[in-house]
Every structure is written in structure tokens, then in C-alpha cells.
MARFI-525038 format. One record per residue (C-alpha): residue in three letters; x, y, z; residue number from 0. Coordinates in nm, 2 decimals. Layout:
! residues N
ALA / X / Y / Z / NUM .
...
This chain:
! residues 87
MET / 1.35 / -0.69 / -6.03 / 0 .
ARG / 1.06 / -0.86 / -6.20 / 1 .
GLU / 0.74 / -0.91 / -6.00 / 2 .
ARG / 0.59 / -1.26 / -5.97 / 3 .
ARG / 0.22 / -1.26 / -5.98 / 4 .
ALA / -0.04 / -1.53 / -5.93 / 5 .
ALA / -0.41 / -1.54 / -5.88 / 6 .
TYR / -0.61 / -1.83 / -5.76 / 7 .
GLU / -0.98 / -1.91 / -5.74 / 8 .
VAL / -1.12 / -2.21 / -5.56 / 9 .
LYS / -1.49 / -2.32 / -5.59 / 10 .
LEU / -1.64 / -2.59 / -5.38 / 11 .
GLY / -2.00 / -2.70 / -5.36 / 12 .
ARG / -2.23 / -2.98 / -5.28 / 13 .
LEU / -2.57 / -3.06 / -5.42 / 14 .
ARG / -2.77 / -3.35 / -5.27 / 15 .
THR / -3.11 / -3.48 / -5.36 / 16 .
LYS / -3.30 / -3.71 / -5.13 / 17 .
GLY / -3.63 / -3.88 / -5.21 / 18 .
GLU / -3.91 / -3.89 / -4.95 / 19 .
GLY / -4.25 / -4.02 / -4.96 / 20 .
HIS / -4.43 / -4.35 / -5.07 / 21 .
LEU / -4.18 / -4.57 / -5.27 / 22 .
PRO / -4.44 / -4.75 / -5.50 / 23 .
LEU / -4.60 / -4.41 / -5.59 / 24 .
ASP / -4.25 / -4.27 / -5.66 / 25 .
VAL / -4.15 / -4.56 / -5.88 / 26 .
LEU / -4.47 / -4.56 / -6.08 / 27 .
GLY / -4.45 / -4.18 / -6.12 / 28 .
PHE / -4.78 / -4.09 / -5.95 / 29 .
SER / -4.62 / -3.87 / -5.68 / 30 .
ARG / -4.26 / -3.77 / -5.62 / 31 .
HIS / -4.13 / -3.58 / -5.32 / 32 .
ARG / -3.77 / -3.46 / -5.33 / 33 .
VAL / -3.56 / -3.26 / -5.08 / 34 .
ILE / -3.26 / -3.07 / -5.24 / 35 .
THR / -2.98 / -2.94 / -5.02 / 36 .
GLU / -2.71 / -2.71 / -5.17 / 37 .
TRP / -2.39 / -2.55 / -5.02 / 38 .
SER / -2.12 / -2.35 / -5.20 / 39 .
PHE / -1.79 / -2.18 / -5.12 / 40 .
VAL / -1.57 / -1.95 / -5.33 / 41 .
ALA / -1.22 / -1.82 / -5.24 / 42 .
GLN / -1.00 / -1.58 / -5.44 / 43 .
ASN / -0.64 / -1.49 / -5.36 / 44 .
VAL / -0.40 / -1.26 / -5.55 / 45 .
ILE / -0.03 / -1.31 / -5.47 / 46 .
ILE / 0.25 / -1.08 / -5.57 / 47 .
ASN / 0.62 / -1.16 / -5.47 / 48 .
ASP / 0.51 / -1.43 / -5.22 / 49 .
LYS / 0.27 / -1.19 / -5.04 / 50 .
VAL / -0.10 / -1.21 / -5.04 / 51 .
VAL / -0.23 / -0.87 / -5.15 / 52 .
TYR / -0.60 / -0.95 / -5.20 / 53 .
LYS / -0.82 / -1.21 / -5.06 / 54 .
LEU / -1.20 / -1.26 / -5.08 / 55 .
TRP / -1.42 / -1.54 / -4.99 / 56 .
SER / -1.79 / -1.60 / -4.99 / 57 .
GLU / -2.01 / -1.88 / -4.86 / 58 .
THR / -2.36 / -1.97 / -4.96 / 59 .
PRO / -2.53 / -2.12 / -4.66 / 60 .
ARG / -2.70 / -2.45 / -4.68 / 61 .
LEU / -3.01 / -2.40 / -4.89 / 62 .
VAL / -3.30 / -2.65 / -4.86 / 63 .
GLN / -3.57 / -2.67 / -5.13 / 64 .
LYS / -3.86 / -2.91 / -5.12 / 65 .
LYS / -4.01 / -3.03 / -5.46 / 66 .
HIS / -4.32 / -3.22 / -5.51 / 67 .
ASP / -4.44 / -3.35 / -5.85 / 68 .
THR / -4.77 / -3.50 / -5.91 / 69 .
ASN / -4.89 / -3.70 / -6.21 / 70 .
PRO / -5.26 / -3.81 / -6.17 / 71 .
LEU / -5.22 / -4.07 / -6.45 / 72 .
GLY / -4.89 / -4.19 / -6.33 / 73 .
PRO / -4.69 / -4.37 / -6.61 / 74 .
PHE / -4.97 / -4.30 / -6.86 / 75 .
GLN / -4.91 / -3.92 / -6.82 / 76 .
ASP / -4.61 / -3.92 / -7.05 / 77 .
PRO / -4.63 / -4.17 / -7.33 / 78 .
TYR / -4.26 / -4.14 / -7.41 / 79 .
LYS / -4.17 / -4.25 / -7.05 / 80 .
LEU / -4.42 / -4.53 / -7.07 / 81 .
MET / -4.25 / -4.67 / -7.38 / 82 .
THR / -3.91 / -4.65 / -7.22 / 83 .
LEU / -4.05 / -4.85 / -6.92 / 84 .
LEU / -4.20 / -5.12 / -7.14 / 85 .
ARG / -3.86 / -5.18 / -7.33 / 86 .
């Protein structure tokens, strides 16, 4: 009798970015505050003849990262971005 084999891997994840801070300063590019939240899950199963012979799963807990960018000259800091704003 021939064995039927199958292996499955499932990956799930979520990445969210939320802006915080002063809206006009953010839009003009002077100061930008971001909170990045990440979560991921991976599951692996090996099935032989309709029986699960191996299973493994791992989960990365919710990671929170805060990011702050400052440009003292605002839109004049990067001339290329300034040209795209003026178009």
C-alpha cells in the first residue's frame, strides 16, 4: 500500500501603523510620530495516511515600536519631496 503524505504551513500576521502627534506638523513633514504594532503566527503540520505525525506552531506576541522622525526644515529638508508637493 502506498503512503499518502502531505505537509502544510500556514502563516498569519498583522502589521498596523498609527499616526500620533500634531497633524499640521505631520502633514508638512516637520515632526512625525508613528506607533507600529506587529503580530505573527506560523503553524506546520505533516500528515501521513490521514494521521497527523508532526505539528509545530509558534506565535510572536504583539510587538509595539514607536518611531519619531524630525525634519527641522520641514518640506525644505528634502528637495525631491518638495517638488512632488508642488506638482
